[in-house]
N, C-alpha and C positions, 0 to 999 in steps of 0.2 A: 727614826725609821728612814730608810733610804728610798727616795723616789725612784721607781723602776725606770721611768723614762729618762731621768737624769743619768742614771747608771748606764743605760744603753747608749746614750749620747756620748758619754765619756769613753765607753768601749769603742764606739765607732770612730771617735776622734783619735784614739790611740792606734787603732788599726790603720787609719788613714796616714798617720805619721809614720808608721812602720813601712807602709807601701811606698810612701814618698821617699824614705831613706833607701829602700831597695832599688827604686828607680834610679836614684842618684848613684848608687854603687854600681849598677849595671852600666850606666852611661860612662862612669869613670873607668871601669874595666875596659870598655870598648874603645876609649880614647887611646889606651896603651896597647890594645890588642884588636885592631880594627877588623881583622879577618877571622876573629873567633866565631865559632858556631858550636852550639851545644843544646842539649835538652833542658827542660825546666829543672830536672833533678841535677844535672851537671852544673848548671848555673848556680843552683843553691849550694852545691858542695864546693865549687872551685872559684866562682866569681865573687861571692858575697861572704863577708866576714860574719861570724856568729852562726847561729842555728835558726834561720828563719823558717817559719811554717810553710808548708807547700802551698797553702791557700794564699798567703801573702805574696809569695814569689809569683804564683800564677796571676794574681791581680796586677802586680807590677808589670809583668810581661804583657798582659792583655792591654794595659794602658799604653805601653810603649809601642805595641803593634798598632793600636788605634790612632796614635799620634803620628804614625809613619816613621818612627825612629828605628823600629825593628821590623823584620819580616819573618814570617813563618815559612819553613820548608817542610812539607809533608813527604815522607819517604814511604815506599811501598808497604813496609811493615806497620804503618799507622803511627809511627813515631813522629813527633813534631820537633824540629830543630829551630832554634832562633839565631838570627844573625843580624848584623847592622844593615839597615835598609839600603844604604848607598854604597855597599861594598860589592 
C-alpha cells in the first residue's frame, strides 16, 4: 500500500523540479534575448522547450518576479507581460 503523504511529497518534489527547470530556461532565454517581453502563454509557447503546464509556468514566473529577476507589466486590457527586471 502506498503512503499518501509519501506520494504527495514525491509529487511536490517533482513539481518543484519542473518549476526550477522552467526558471532556468526563462533565465537562459533572457540571456540571449534581454529585451524580450511576453505573456505567460507566450513564454510557455516560445521561450520554453516541451509542453509545460500553465500552473508550472506561472509558478516559475511568480518566483522570478519575487526574486527581482523579472518584472510584471500590466496593460490596460488586464494582460500581464513579463520582462527582464533590469532592461
